[in-house]
All heavy atoms as a GROMACS GRO file, in nm:
protein
  654
    1MET      N    1  13.349   8.663  17.355
    1MET     CA    2  13.425   8.541  17.355
    1MET      C    3  13.338   8.438  17.409
    1MET      O    4  13.277   8.433  17.508
    1MET     CB    5  13.539   8.564  17.459
    1MET     CG    6  13.628   8.439  17.465
    1MET     SD    7  13.766   8.460  17.572
    1MET     CE    8  13.701   8.417  17.726
    2LYS      N    9  13.345   8.321  17.329
    2LYS     CA   10  13.256   8.201  17.366
    2LYS      C   11  13.349   8.111  17.456
    2LYS      O   12  13.476   8.111  17.448
    2LYS     CB   13  13.228   8.123  17.238
    2LYS     CG   14  13.137   8.204  17.143
    2LYS     CD   15  12.997   8.200  17.216
    2LYS     CE   16  12.908   8.262  17.110
    2LYS     NZ   17  12.754   8.280  17.153
    3LEU      N   18  13.286   8.052  17.544
    3LEU     CA   19  13.346   7.953  17.636
    3LEU      C   20  13.320   7.812  17.596
    3LEU      O   21  13.210   7.781  17.552
    3LEU     CB   22  13.294   7.972  17.773
    3LEU     CG   23  13.338   8.103  17.845
    3LEU    CD1   24  13.259   8.112  17.983
    3LEU    CD2   25  13.486   8.125  17.860
    4SER      N   26  13.417   7.730  17.618
    4SER     CA   27  13.389   7.590  17.590
    4SER      C   28  13.311   7.527  17.720
    4SER      O   29  13.390   7.508  17.818
    4SER     CB   30  13.512   7.508  17.558
    4SER     OG   31  13.488   7.369  17.564
    5ALA      N   32  13.195   7.497  17.708
    5ALA     CA   33  13.123   7.453  17.817
    5ALA      C   34  13.174   7.315  17.882
    5ALA      O   35  13.184   7.307  18.005
    5ALA     CB   36  12.971   7.449  17.792
    6VAL      N   37  13.202   7.234  17.790
    6VAL     CA   38  13.257   7.104  17.835
    6VAL      C   39  13.396   7.121  17.893
    6VAL      O   40  13.431   7.054  17.998
    6VAL     CB   41  13.262   7.008  17.707
    6VAL    CG1   42  13.331   6.877  17.756
    6VAL    CG2   43  13.119   6.978  17.659
    7SER      N   44  13.485   7.198  17.834
    7SER     CA   45  13.626   7.216  17.892
    7SER      C   46  13.616   7.281  18.029
    7SER      O   47  13.684   7.248  18.129
    7SER     CB   48  13.700   7.306  17.802
    7SER     OG   49  13.743   7.245  17.689
    8LEU      N   50  13.522   7.386  18.047
    8LEU     CA   51  13.504   7.446  18.171
    8LEU      C   52  13.451   7.354  18.281
    8LEU      O   53  13.495   7.353  18.384
    8LEU     CB   54  13.420   7.576  18.150
    8LEU     CG   55  13.411   7.659  18.285
    8LEU    CD1   56  13.544   7.723  18.334
    8LEU    CD2   57  13.309   7.774  18.266
    9ALA      N   58  13.355   7.277  18.233
    9ALA     CA   59  13.303   7.186  18.328
    9ALA      C   60  13.410   7.078  18.380
    9ALA      O   61  13.404   7.048  18.491
    9ALA     CB   62  13.172   7.103  18.257
   10ALA      N   63  13.488   7.033  18.280
   10ALA     CA   64  13.599   6.941  18.333
   10ALA      C   65  13.693   7.004  18.416
   10ALA      O   66  13.736   6.954  18.519
   10ALA     CB   67  13.663   6.885  18.196
   11ALA      N   68  13.730   7.127  18.392
   11ALA     CA   69  13.822   7.202  18.471
   11ALA      C   70  13.784   7.219  18.612
   11ALA      O   71  13.845   7.203  18.715
   11ALA     CB   72  13.868   7.330  18.407
   12VAL      N   73  13.650   7.267  18.620
   12VAL     CA   74  13.597   7.288  18.751
   12VAL      C   75  13.574   7.156  18.828
   12VAL      O   76  13.610   7.144  18.945
   12VAL     CB   77  13.462   7.364  18.743
   12VAL    CG1   78  13.384   7.360  18.873
   12VAL    CG2   79  13.482   7.508  18.697
   13GLY      N   80  13.548   7.052  18.761
   13GLY     CA   81  13.530   6.923  18.818
   13GLY      C   82  13.673   6.878  18.879
   13GLY      O   83  13.680   6.828  18.997
   14VAL      N   84  13.775   6.895  18.804
   14VAL     CA   85  13.908   6.858  18.856
   14VAL      C   86  13.946   6.939  18.965
   14VAL      O   87  13.991   6.891  19.076
   14VAL     CB   88  14.017   6.860  18.738
   14VAL    CG1   89  14.164   6.859  18.800
   14VAL    CG2   90  13.988   6.760  18.636
   15ALA      N   91  13.922   7.076  18.966
   15ALA     CA   92  13.955   7.171  19.074
   15ALA      C   93  13.866   7.122  19.202
   15ALA      O   94  13.918   7.120  19.312
   15ALA     CB   95  13.914   7.307  19.037
   16PHE      N   96  13.746   7.094  19.191
   16PHE     CA   97  13.664   7.044  19.305
   16PHE      C   98  13.718   6.925  19.359
   16PHE      O   99  13.708   6.905  19.481
   16PHE     CB  100  13.513   7.048  19.273
   16PHE     CG  101  13.436   7.174  19.265
   16PHE    CD1  102  13.501   7.296  19.233
   16PHE    CD2  103  13.308   7.173  19.300
   16PHE    CE1  104  13.439   7.414  19.252
   16PHE    CE2  105  13.235   7.293  19.307
   16PHE     CZ  106  13.301   7.421  19.278
   17ALA      N  107  13.751   6.827  19.286
   17ALA     CA  108  13.807   6.709  19.328
   17ALA      C  109  13.936   6.727  19.406
   17ALA      O  110  13.952   6.669  19.520
   17ALA     CB  111  13.847   6.607  19.210
   18LEU      N  112  14.025   6.817  19.376
   18LEU     CA  113  14.143   6.855  19.438
   18LEU      C  114  14.101   6.917  19.577
   18LEU      O  115  14.157   6.878  19.674
   18LEU     CB  116  14.226   6.950  19.363
   18LEU     CG  117  14.357   6.990  19.428
   18LEU    CD1  118  14.447   6.876  19.465
   18LEU    CD2  119  14.438   7.078  19.333
   19ILE      N  120  14.013   7.017  19.573
   19ILE     CA  121  13.973   7.080  19.693
   19ILE      C  122  13.916   6.989  19.790
   19ILE      O  123  13.938   6.987  19.914
   19ILE     CB  124  13.884   7.200  19.661
   19ILE    CG1  125  13.968   7.311  19.597
   19ILE    CG2  126  13.819   7.258  19.791
   19ILE    CD1  127  13.882   7.415  19.527
   20TRP      N  128  13.818   6.905  19.738
   20TRP     CA  129  13.760   6.803  19.825
   20TRP      C  130  13.849   6.704  19.901
   20TRP      O  131  13.845   6.672  20.014
   20TRP     CB  132  13.655   6.722  19.753
   20TRP     CG  133  13.587   6.614  19.828
   20TRP    CD1  134  13.611   6.479  19.819
   20TRP    CD2  135  13.493   6.622  19.934
   20TRP    NE1  136  13.537   6.412  19.908
   20TRP    CE2  137  13.465   6.497  19.990
   20TRP    CE3  138  13.420   6.738  19.998
   20TRP    CZ2  139  13.376   6.470  20.092
   20TRP    CZ3  140  13.333   6.709  20.093
   20TRP    CH2  141  13.315   6.577  20.138
   21THR      N  142  13.953   6.672  19.821
   21THR     CA  143  14.054   6.583  19.873
   21THR      C  144  14.139   6.649  19.980
   21THR      O  145  14.163   6.588  20.090
   21THR     CB  146  14.149   6.525  19.748
   21THR    OG1  147  14.059   6.453  19.665
   21THR    CG2  148  14.255   6.435  19.805
   22LEU      N  149  14.182   6.771  19.960
   22LEU     CA  150  14.253   6.841  20.054
   22LEU      C  151  14.173   6.870  20.183
   22LEU      O  152  14.220   6.862  20.288
   22LEU     CB  153  14.307   6.978  19.994
   22LEU     CG  154  14.409   6.959  19.879
   22LEU    CD1  155  14.445   7.097  19.825
   22LEU    CD2  156  14.541   6.898  19.936
   23CYS      N  157  14.054   6.903  20.159
   23CYS     CA  158  13.968   6.928  20.271
   23CYS      C  159  13.942   6.801  20.355
   23CYS      O  160  13.948   6.799  20.485
   23CYS     CB  161  13.826   6.986  20.231
   23CYS     SG  162  13.714   7.026  20.365
   24SER      N  163  13.916   6.698  20.296
   24SER     CA  164  13.911   6.553  20.359
   24SER      C  165  14.033   6.521  20.428
   24SER      O  166  14.026   6.472  20.547
   24SER     CB  167  13.872   6.456  20.262
   24SER     OG  168  13.741   6.490  20.196
   25LEU      N  169  14.147   6.548  20.381
   25LEU     CA  170  14.267   6.524  20.421
   25LEU      C  171  14.284   6.604  20.561
   25LEU      O  172  14.333   6.552  20.667
   25LEU     CB  173  14.386   6.545  20.349
   25LEU     CG  174  14.532   6.507  20.387
   25LEU    CD1  175  14.532   6.360  20.426
   25LEU    CD2  176  14.638   6.547  20.284
   26ALA      N  177  14.254   6.735  20.560
   26ALA     CA  178  14.249   6.819  20.664
   26ALA      C  179  14.163   6.783  20.784
   26ALA      O  180  14.206   6.775  20.894
   26ALA     CB  181  14.235   6.967  20.624
   27VAL      N  182  14.048   6.733  20.746
   27VAL     CA  183  13.967   6.682  20.848
   27VAL      C  184  14.009   6.563  20.912
   27VAL      O  185  13.996   6.536  21.037
   27VAL     CB  186  13.813   6.650  20.784
   27VAL    CG1  187  13.734   6.578  20.874
   27VAL    CG2  188  13.737   6.790  20.755
   28THR      N  189  14.075   6.479  20.844
   28THR     CA  190  14.133   6.354  20.893
   28THR      C  191  14.242   6.384  20.991
   28THR      O  192  14.262   6.324  21.096
   28THR     CB  193  14.178   6.265  20.783
   28THR    OG1  194  14.059   6.226  20.710
   28THR    CG2  195  14.243   6.134  20.833
   29LEU      N  196  14.346   6.478  20.951
   29LEU     CA  197  14.465   6.505  21.024
   29LEU      C  198  14.434   6.603  21.137
   29LEU      O  199  14.497   6.597  21.235
   29LEU     CB  200  14.567   6.558  20.924
   29LEU     CG  201  14.617   6.461  20.823
   29LEU    CD1  202  14.711   6.537  20.732
   29LEU    CD2  203  14.672   6.338  20.885
   30PHE      N  204  14.349   6.697  21.110
   30PHE     CA  205  14.324   6.810  21.208
   30PHE      C  206  14.173   6.828  21.241
   30PHE      O  207  14.125   6.931  21.216
   30PHE     CB  208  14.388   6.930  21.163
   30PHE     CG  209  14.522   6.927  21.103
   30PHE    CD1  210  14.540   6.934  20.962
   30PHE    CD2  211  14.625   6.902  21.191
   30PHE    CE1  212  14.665   6.922  20.914
   30PHE    CE2  213  14.766   6.893  21.136
   30PHE     CZ  214  14.790   6.906  20.991
   31PRO      N  215  14.119   6.725  21.301
   31PRO     CA  216  13.971   6.738  21.325
   31PRO      C  217  13.923   6.855  21.412
   31PRO      O  218  13.832   6.910  21.385
   31PRO     CB  219  13.934   6.596  21.379
   31PRO     CG  220  14.068   6.544  21.428
   31PRO     CD  221  14.165   6.596  21.355
   32ALA      N  222  14.000   6.872  21.517
   32ALA     CA  223  13.959   6.980  21.618
   32ALA      C  224  13.978   7.116  21.546
   32ALA      O  225  13.881   7.205  21.562
   32ALA     CB  226  14.046   6.975  21.748
   33ALA      N  227  14.083   7.134  21.471
   33ALA     CA  228  14.100   7.274  21.393
   33ALA      C  229  13.996   7.284  21.299
   33ALA      O  230  13.949   7.397  21.275
   33ALA     CB  231  14.240   7.284  21.349
   34MET      N  232  13.964   7.182  21.223
   34MET     CA  233  13.858   7.196  21.122
   34MET      C  234  13.727   7.214  21.178
   34MET      O  235  13.635   7.290  21.116
   34MET     CB  236  13.862   7.061  21.021
   34MET     CG  237  13.984   7.054  20.952
   34MET     SD  238  14.022   7.194  20.836
   34MET     CE  239  13.898   7.176  20.728
   35THR      N  240  13.696   7.162  21.288
   35THR     CA  241  13.573   7.188  21.364
   35THR      C  242  13.562   7.332  21.389
   35THR      O  243  13.462   7.402  21.378
   35THR     CB  244  13.549   7.097  21.481
   35THR    OG1  245  13.540   6.960  21.436
   35THR    CG2  246  13.421   7.126  21.558
   36THR      N  247  13.675   7.390  21.448
   36THR     CA  248  13.672   7.532  21.503
   36THR      C  249  13.651   7.618  21.373
   36THR      O  250  13.577   7.716  21.374
   36THR     CB  251  13.809   7.560  21.571
   36THR    OG1  252  13.822   7.482  21.681
   36THR    CG2  253  13.807   7.714  21.603
   37MET      N  254  13.723   7.589  21.261
   37MET     CA  255  13.715   7.670  21.141
   37MET      C  256  13.569   7.666  21.084
   37MET      O  257  13.514   7.764  21.048
   37MET     CB  258  13.808   7.616  21.032
   37MET     CG  259  13.802   7.701  20.902
   37MET     SD  260  13.919   7.648  20.777
   37MET     CE  261  13.839   7.508  20.720
   38THR      N  262  13.504   7.543  21.092
   38THR     CA  263  13.367   7.531  21.040
   38THR      C  264  13.271   7.601  21.134
   38THR      O  265  13.179   7.669  21.074
   38THR     CB  266  13.333   7.371  21.035
   38THR    OG1  267  13.427   7.315  20.949
   38THR    CG2  268  13.181   7.363  20.980
   39GLU      N  269  13.294   7.603  21.262
   39GLU     CA  270  13.212   7.691  21.354
   39GLU      C  271  13.211   7.835  21.303
   39GLU      O  272  13.105   7.893  21.297
   39GLU     CB  273  13.259   7.666  21.503
   39GLU     CG  274  13.239   7.540  21.554
   39GLU     CD  275  13.279   7.521  21.691
   39GLU    OE1  276  13.384   7.596  21.733
   39GLU    OE2  277  13.224   7.446  21.783
   40HIS      N  278  13.337   7.884  21.276
   40HIS     CA  279  13.334   8.013  21.247
   40HIS      C  280  13.281   8.051  21.101
   40HIS      O  281  13.212   8.153  21.082
   40HIS     CB  282  13.499   8.062  21.235
   40HIS     CG  283  13.555   8.065  21.372
   40HIS    ND1  284  13.520   8.139  21.480
   40HIS    CD2  285  13.673   7.997  21.420
   40HIS    CE1  286  13.580   8.134  21.579
   40HIS    NE2  287  13.680   8.038  21.556
   41MET      N  288  13.290   7.956  21.012
   41MET     CA  289  13.237   7.977  20.877
   41MET      C  290  13.083   7.973  20.881
   41MET      O  291  13.025   8.049  20.804
   41MET     CB  292  13.287   7.864  20.795
   41MET     CG  293  13.439   7.877  20.759
   41MET     SD  294  13.503   7.739  20.656
   41MET     CE  295  13.406   7.742  20.513
   42ILE      N  296  13.027   7.890  20.971
   42ILE     CA  297  12.877   7.886  20.961
   42ILE      C  298  12.808   7.942  21.080
   42ILE      O  299  12.683   7.936  21.099
   42ILE     CB  300  12.824   7.733  20.941
   42ILE    CG1  301  12.870   7.650  21.066
   42ILE    CG2  302  12.882   7.681  20.817
   42ILE    CD1  303  12.812   7.507  21.059
   43HIS      N  304  12.891   8.017  21.167
   43HIS     CA  305  12.841   8.090  21.280
   43HIS      C  306  12.755   8.001  21.371
   43HIS      O  307  12.639   8.025  21.404
   43HIS     CB  308  12.743   8.208  21.242
   43HIS     CG  309  12.809   8.289  21.128
   43HIS    ND1  310  12.928   8.378  21.156
   43HIS    CD2  311  12.794   8.306  21.008
   43HIS    CE1  312  12.958   8.442  21.047
   43HIS    NE2  313  12.869   8.394  20.950
   44ALA      N  314  12.819   7.881  21.401
   44ALA     CA  315  12.746   7.791  21.494
   44ALA      C  316  12.834   7.736  21.605
   44ALA      O  317  12.966   7.737  21.591
   44ALA     CB  318  12.695   7.666  21.401
   45ASP      N  319  12.771   7.679  21.705
   45ASP     CA  320  12.843   7.612  21.804
   45ASP      C  321  12.837   7.462  21.781
   45ASP      O  322  12.730   7.406  21.809
   45ASP     CB  323  12.791   7.651  21.949
   45ASP     CG  324  12.861   7.587  22.064
   45ASP    OD1  325  12.963   7.513  22.047
   45ASP    OD2  326  12.806   7.599  22.176
   46LEU      N  327  12.946   7.403  21.747
   46LEU     CA  328  12.952   7.261  21.725
   46LEU      C  329  13.023   7.182  21.829
   46LEU      O  330  13.088   7.087  21.797
   46LEU     CB  331  13.013   7.239  21.584
   46LEU     CG  332  12.957   7.310  21.455
   46LEU    CD1  333  13.046   7.296  21.343
   46LEU    CD2  334  12.809   7.270  21.446
   47GLU      N  335  13.000   7.223  21.954
   47GLU     CA  336  13.072   7.164  22.073
   47GLU      C  337  13.050   7.010  22.071
   47GLU      O  338  13.149   6.921  22.094
   47GLU     CB  339  13.030   7.218  22.188
   47GLU     CG  340  13.116   7.170  22.311
   47GLU     CD  341  13.077   7.240  22.437
   47GLU    OE1  342  13.046   7.360  22.433
   47GLU    OE2  343  13.068   7.165  22.545
   48ASP      N  344  12.936   6.964  22.037
   48ASP     CA  345  12.921   6.824  22.034
   48ASP      C  346  12.922   6.751  21.907
   48ASP      O  347  12.875   6.639  21.889
   48ASP     CB  348  12.774   6.797  22.101
   48ASP     CG  349  12.766   6.842  22.245
   48ASP    OD1  350  12.857   6.827  22.317
   48ASP    OD2  351  12.659   6.896  22.282
   49PHE      N  352  12.975   6.815  21.817
   49PHE     CA  353  12.991   6.765  21.673
   49PHE      C  354  13.119   6.678  21.664
   49PHE      O  355  13.222   6.708  21.719
   49PHE     CB  356  12.992   6.892  21.571
   49PHE     CG  357  13.015   6.848  21.436
   49PHE    CD1  358  12.913   6.811  21.360
   49PHE    CD2  359  13.146   6.843  21.380
   49PHE    CE1  360  12.925   6.771  21.224
   49PHE    CE2  361  13.159   6.820  21.241
   49PHE     CZ  362  13.048   6.775  21.168
   50HIS      N  363  13.101   6.561  21.593
   50HIS     CA  364  13.223   6.488  21.562
   50HIS      C  365  13.221   6.446  21.411
   50HIS      O  366  13.127   6.415  21.353
   50HIS     CB  367  13.206   6.355  21.640
   50HIS     CG  368  13.193   6.372  21.788
   50HIS    ND1  369  13.308   6.411  21.861
   50HIS    CD2  370  13.096   6.380  21.865
   50HIS    CE1  371  13.280   6.419  21.988
   50HIS    NE2  372  13.144   6.400  21.996
   51TRP      N  373  13.335   6.461  21.350
   51TRP     CA  374  13.352   6.439  21.209
   51TRP      C  375  13.334   6.278  21.190
   51TRP      O  376  13.383   6.198  21.278
   51TRP     CB  377  13.478   6.479  21.154
   51TRP     CG  378  13.510   6.617  21.152
   51TRP    CD1  379  13.590   6.694  21.238
   51TRP    CD2  380  13.439   6.720  21.065
   51TRP    NE1  381  13.591   6.830  21.205
   51TRP    CE2  382  13.505   6.842  21.100
   51TRP    CE3  383  13.355   6.707  20.965
   51TRP    CZ2  384  13.464   6.960  21.034
   51TRP    CZ3  385  13.326   6.824  20.908
   51TRP    CH2  386  13.361   6.942  20.928
   52THR      N  387  13.270   6.241  21.087
   52THR     CA  388  13.268   6.103  21.048
   52THR      C  389  13.304   6.104  20.888
   52THR      O  390  13.235   6.145  20.808
   52THR     CB  391  13.137   6.040  21.061
   52THR    OG1  392  13.085   6.056  21.192
   52THR    CG2  393  13.126   5.899  21.018
   53LEU      N  394  13.434   6.041  20.873
   53LEU     CA  395  13.479   6.042  20.736
   53LEU      C  396  13.523   5.892  20.698
   53LEU      O  397  13.628   5.850  20.750
   53LEU     CB  398  13.588   6.145  20.700
   53LEU     CG  399  13.639   6.154  20.561
   53LEU    CD1  400  13.521   6.188  20.471
   53LEU    CD2  401  13.750   6.250  20.550
   54THR      N  402  13.446   5.824  20.619
   54THR     CA  403  13.489   5.694  20.573
   54THR      C  404  13.538   5.695  20.426
   54THR      O  405  13.520   5.805  20.360
   54THR     CB  406  13.362   5.602  20.583
   54THR    OG1  407  13.271   5.646  20.505
   54THR    CG2  408  13.317   5.599  20.731
   55TRP      N  409  13.592   5.587  20.375
   55TRP     CA  410  13.631   5.589  20.246
   55TRP      C  411  13.496   5.601  20.147
   55TRP      O  412  13.502   5.668  20.050
   55TRP     CB  413  13.694   5.464  20.210
   55TRP     CG  414  13.847   5.464  20.242
   55TRP    CD1  415  13.900   5.402  20.354
   55TRP    CD2  416  13.946   5.542  20.180
   55TRP    NE1  417  14.025   5.432  20.363
   55TRP    CE2  418  14.074   5.519  20.256
   55TRP    CE3  419  13.947   5.637  20.083
   55TRP    CZ2  420  14.179   5.583  20.228
   55TRP    CZ3  421  14.070   5.694  20.043
   55TRP    CH2  422  14.193   5.670  20.120
   56GLY      N  423  13.392   5.542  20.187
   56GLY     CA  424  13.266   5.550  20.116
   56GLY      C  425  13.221   5.692  20.108
   56GLY      O  426  13.175   5.741  20.007
   57GLY      N  427  13.228   5.754  20.239
   57GLY     CA  428  13.178   5.893  20.242
   57GLY      C  429  13.274   5.988  20.167
   57GLY      O  430  13.223   6.084  20.091
   58TYR      N  431  13.391   5.958  20.161
   58TYR     CA  432  13.491   6.040  20.078
   58TYR      C  433  13.466   6.028  19.942
   58TYR      O  434  13.445   6.125  19.864
   58TYR     CB  435  13.640   5.999  20.107
   58TYR     CG  436  13.724   6.044  20.004
   58TYR    CD1  437  13.772   6.184  20.007
   58TYR    CD2  438  13.771   5.974  19.901
   58TYR    CE1  439  13.857   6.231  19.904
   58TYR    CE2  440  13.868   6.017  19.799
   58TYR     CZ  441  13.905   6.149  19.805
   58TYR     OH  442  13.989   6.198  19.709
   59LEU      N  443  13.440   5.907  19.893
   59LEU     CA  444  13.404   5.878  19.748
   59LEU      C  445  13.267   5.949  19.709
   59LEU      O  446  13.255   6.001  19.600
   59LEU     CB  447  13.426   5.735  19.708
   59LEU     CG  448  13.552   5.665  19.718
   59LEU    CD1  449  13.542   5.523  19.708
   59LEU    CD2  450  13.651   5.736  19.614
   60MET      N  451  13.174   5.924  19.797
   60MET     CA  452  13.040   5.990  19.761
   60MET      C  453  13.050   6.135  19.755
   60MET      O  454  12.995   6.198  19.656
   60MET     CB  455  12.930   5.940  19.874
   60MET     CG  456  12.801   6.007  19.832
   60MET     SD  457  12.731   5.946  19.686
   60MET     CE  458  12.673   5.783  19.715
   61GLY      N  459  13.123   6.199  19.857
   61GLY     CA  460  13.143   6.347  19.844
   61GLY      C  461  13.215   6.386  19.724
   61GLY      O  462  13.187   6.490  19.659
   62LEU      N  463  13.326   6.313  19.681
   62LEU     CA  464  13.406   6.331  19.566
   62LEU      C  465  13.326   6.334  19.445
   62LEU      O  466  13.325   6.427  19.367
   62LEU     CB  467  13.515   6.235  19.557
   62LEU     CG  468  13.605   6.254  19.434
   62LEU    CD1  469  13.696   6.382  19.453
   62LEU    CD2  470  13.703   6.142  19.425
   63ILE      N  471  13.248   6.237  19.428
   63ILE     CA  472  13.154   6.216  19.310
   63ILE      C  473  13.050   6.328  19.307
   63ILE      O  474  13.033   6.395  19.205
   63ILE     CB  475  13.084   6.077  19.301
   63ILE    CG1  476  13.195   5.976  19.277
   63ILE    CG2  477  12.979   6.083  19.196
   63ILE    CD1  478  13.148   5.831  19.309
   64SER      N  479  12.995   6.363  19.421
   64SER     CA  480  12.885   6.462  19.425
   64SER      C  481  12.952   6.599  19.395
   64SER      O  482  12.888   6.683  19.313
   64SER     CB  483  12.831   6.470  19.570
   64SER     OG  484  12.756   6.348  19.588
   65TRP      N  485  13.064   6.640  19.443
   65TRP     CA  486  13.122   6.769  19.426
   65TRP      C  487  13.163   6.781  19.286
   65TRP      O  488  13.143   6.887  19.226
   65TRP     CB  489  13.239   6.797  19.530
   65TRP     CG  490  13.194   6.851  19.657
   65TRP    CD1  491  13.190   6.777  19.781
   65TRP    CD2  492  13.145   6.976  19.685
   65TRP    NE1  493  13.138   6.862  19.871
   65TRP    CE2  494  13.120   6.985  19.814
   65TRP    CE3  495  13.140   7.097  19.610
   65TRP    CZ2  496  13.071   7.097  19.884
   65TRP    CZ3  497  13.082   7.209  19.667
   65TRP    CH2  498  13.047   7.209  19.805
   66VAL      N  499  13.229   6.672  19.222
   66VAL     CA  500  13.279   6.690  19.086
   66VAL      C  501  13.163   6.704  18.990
   66VAL      O  502  13.148   6.780  18.900
   66VAL     CB  503  13.364   6.570  19.045
   66VAL    CG1  504  13.372   6.552  18.907
   66VAL    CG2  505  13.489   6.564  19.124
   67ALA      N  506  13.050   6.629  19.014
   67ALA     CA  507  12.933   6.626  18.939
   67ALA      C  508  12.861   6.763  18.939
   67ALA      O  509  12.833   6.829  18.833
   67ALA     CB  510  12.828   6.519  18.973
   68TRP      N  511  12.837   6.813  19.063
   68TRP     CA  512  12.755   6.931  19.076
   68TRP      C  513  12.845   7.050  19.032
   68TRP      O  514  12.789   7.152  18.972
   68TRP     CB  515  12.703   6.955  19.216
   68TRP     CG  516  12.588   6.877  19.245
   68TRP    CD1  517  12.577   6.768  19.325
   68TRP    CD2  518  12.459   6.884  19.190
   68TRP    NE1  519  12.458   6.704  19.326
   68TRP    CE2  520  12.378   6.786  19.244
   68TRP    CE3  521  12.400   6.981  19.095
   68TRP    CZ2  522  12.238   6.770  19.206
   68TRP    CZ3  523  12.262   6.958  19.064
   68TRP    CH2  524  12.184   6.859  19.113
   69GLY      N  525  12.975   7.045  19.060
   69GLY     CA  526  13.059   7.159  19.002
   69GLY      C  527  13.064   7.162  18.857
   69GLY      O  528  13.058   7.263  18.799
   70GLY      N  529  13.087   7.040  18.802
   70GLY     CA  530  13.090   7.033  18.651
   70GLY      C  531  12.952   7.076  18.590
   70GLY      O  532  12.960   7.153  18.489
   71VAL      N  533  12.857   7.028  18.648
   71VAL     CA  534  12.715   7.076  18.593
   71VAL      C  535  12.702   7.219  18.600
   71VAL      O  536  12.651   7.296  18.507
   71VAL     CB  537  12.599   6.992  18.653
   71VAL    CG1  538  12.462   7.066  18.626
   71VAL    CG2  539  12.602   6.849  18.606
   72THR      N  540  12.736   7.275  18.716
   72THR     CA  541  12.726   7.422  18.737
   72THR      C  542  12.805   7.495  18.645
   72THR      O  543  12.767   7.604  18.575
   72THR     CB  544  12.757   7.464  18.876
   72THR    OG1  545  12.671   7.392  18.969
   72THR    CG2  546  12.747   7.605  18.899
   73ALA      N  547  12.930   7.461  18.623
   73ALA     CA  548  13.027   7.529  18.529
   73ALA      C  549  12.975   7.514  18.382
   73ALA      O  550  12.976   7.612  18.312
   73ALA     CB  551  13.172   7.469  18.541
   74TRP      N  552  12.926   7.400  18.354
   74TRP     CA  553  12.870   7.381  18.214
   74TRP      C  554  12.744   7.487  18.187
   74TRP      O  555  12.735   7.546  18.089
   74TRP     CB  556  12.816   7.236  18.191
   74TRP     CG  557  12.747   7.221  18.068
   74TRP    CD1  558  12.812   7.196  17.941
   74TRP    CD2  559  12.613   7.228  18.042
   74TRP    NE1  560  12.716   7.185  17.849
   74TRP    CE2  561  12.596   7.199  17.892
   74TRP    CE3  562  12.504   7.254  18.123
   74TRP    CZ2  563  12.461   7.208  17.848
   74TRP    CZ3  564  12.372   7.258  18.062
   74TRP    CH2  565  12.364   7.231  17.924
   75LEU      N  566  12.660   7.491  18.290
   75LEU     CA  567  12.551   7.580  18.283
   75LEU      C  568  12.588   7.725  18.278
   75LEU      O  569  12.535   7.806  18.196
   75LEU     CB  570  12.446   7.549  18.407
   75LEU     CG  571  12.326   7.639  18.404
   75LEU    CD1  572  12.242   7.609  18.278
   75LEU    CD2  573  12.245   7.614  18.538
   76VAL      N  574  12.686   7.760  18.357
   76VAL     CA  575  12.737   7.905  18.355
   76VAL      C  576  12.789   7.931  18.212
   76VAL      O  577  12.777   8.042  18.152
   76VAL     CB  578  12.842   7.932  18.455
   76VAL    CG1  579  12.913   8.053  18.435
   76VAL    CG2  580  12.787   7.933  18.597
   77ALA      N  581  12.873   7.844  18.166
   77ALA     CA  582  12.932   7.867  18.023
   77ALA      C  583  12.828   7.873  17.917
   77ALA      O  584  12.836   7.948  17.824
   77ALA     CB  585  13.036   7.751  17.989
   78THR      N  586  12.726   7.784  17.935
   78THR     CA  587  12.628   7.777  17.828
   78THR      C  588  12.537   7.907  17.833
   78THR      O  589  12.510   7.971  17.726
   78THR     CB  590  12.527   7.658  17.855
   78THR    OG1  591  12.603   7.550  17.838
   78THR    CG2  592  12.412   7.654  17.739
   79VAL      N  593  12.499   7.953  17.948
   79VAL     CA  594  12.444   8.075  17.963
   79VAL      C  595  12.519   8.197  17.918
   79VAL      O  596  12.475   8.281  17.850
   79VAL     CB  597  12.387   8.101  18.106
   79VAL    CG1  598  12.331   8.244  18.133
   79VAL    CG2  599  12.278   8.002  18.146
   80HIS      N  600  12.633   8.195  17.958
   80HIS     CA  601  12.730   8.299  17.905
   80HIS      C  602  12.733   8.306  17.753
   80HIS      O  603  12.737   8.416  17.702
   80HIS     CB  604  12.875   8.278  17.967
   80HIS     CG  605  12.983   8.373  17.914
   80HIS    ND1  606  13.038   8.342  17.791
   80HIS    CD2  607  13.028   8.488  17.942
   80HIS    CE1  608  13.129   8.437  17.763
   80HIS    NE2  609  13.126   8.521  17.855
   81ASN      N  610  12.753   8.190  17.702
   81ASN     CA  611  12.754   8.192  17.559
   81ASN      C  612  12.627   8.244  17.481
   81ASN      O  613  12.629   8.290  17.376
   81ASN     CB  614  12.791   8.050  17.506
   81ASN     CG  615  12.935   8.008  17.528
   81ASN    OD1  616  13.018   8.098  17.560
   81ASN    ND2  617  12.962   7.878  17.528
   82GLN      N  618  12.519   8.219  17.556
   82GLN     CA  619  12.379   8.269  17.486
   82GLN      C  620  12.374   8.427  17.506
   82GLN      O  621  12.316   8.487  17.417
   82GLN     CB  622  12.264   8.196  17.566
   82GLN     CG  623  12.259   8.039  17.544
   82GLN     CD  624  12.230   8.018  17.399
   82GLN    OE1  625  12.150   8.086  17.333
   82GLN    NE2  626  12.295   7.932  17.338
   83ILE      N  627  12.440   8.482  17.608
   83ILE     CA  628  12.421   8.620  17.630
   83ILE      C  629  12.528   8.706  17.595
   83ILE      O  630  12.519   8.832  17.604
   83ILE     CB  631  12.359   8.647  17.776
   83ILE    CG1  632  12.472   8.616  17.882
   83ILE    CG2  633  12.232   8.584  17.808
   83ILE    CD1  634  12.444   8.649  18.013
   84ALA      N  635  12.650   8.646  17.569
   84ALA     CA  636  12.758   8.729  17.527
   84ALA      C  637  12.733   8.805  17.410
   84ALA      O  638  12.672   8.758  17.309
   84ALA     CB  639  12.893   8.632  17.513
   85THR      N  640  12.787   8.926  17.404
   85THR     CA  641  12.754   9.020  17.297
   85THR      C  642  12.886   9.043  17.205
   85THR      O  643  12.870   9.125  17.115
   85THR     CB  644  12.712   9.159  17.350
   85THR    OG1  645  12.810   9.214  17.431
   85THR    CG2  646  12.579   9.140  17.420
   86ASP      N  647  12.986   8.973  17.241
   86ASP     CA  648  13.102   9.008  17.158
   86ASP      C  649  13.123   8.906  17.040
   86ASP      O  650  13.072   8.811  17.020
   86ASP     CB  651  13.238   9.003  17.240
   86ASP     CG  652  13.249   8.894  17.336
   86ASP    OD1  653  13.154   8.848  17.374
   86ASP    OD2  654  13.365   8.869  17.368
   0.00000   0.00000   0.00000
């Protein structure tokens, strides 16, 4: 089965945009809880860590995650289509 590389890239980009937005909202509303969760995820002590999230930072992160997610999905679909045997 062939995959549409462009469709998959667009779908992943939209999904990453949604996840980035929800994560940014969680950091804004619950900074202490998100710091604790991040500490557990990366096995680090972030006691002196402070979140900095501006509109510019949010938009730069949004653009970056959508672009890299889309490019990665496009590449996965392209490679899949080259090696698929069905």
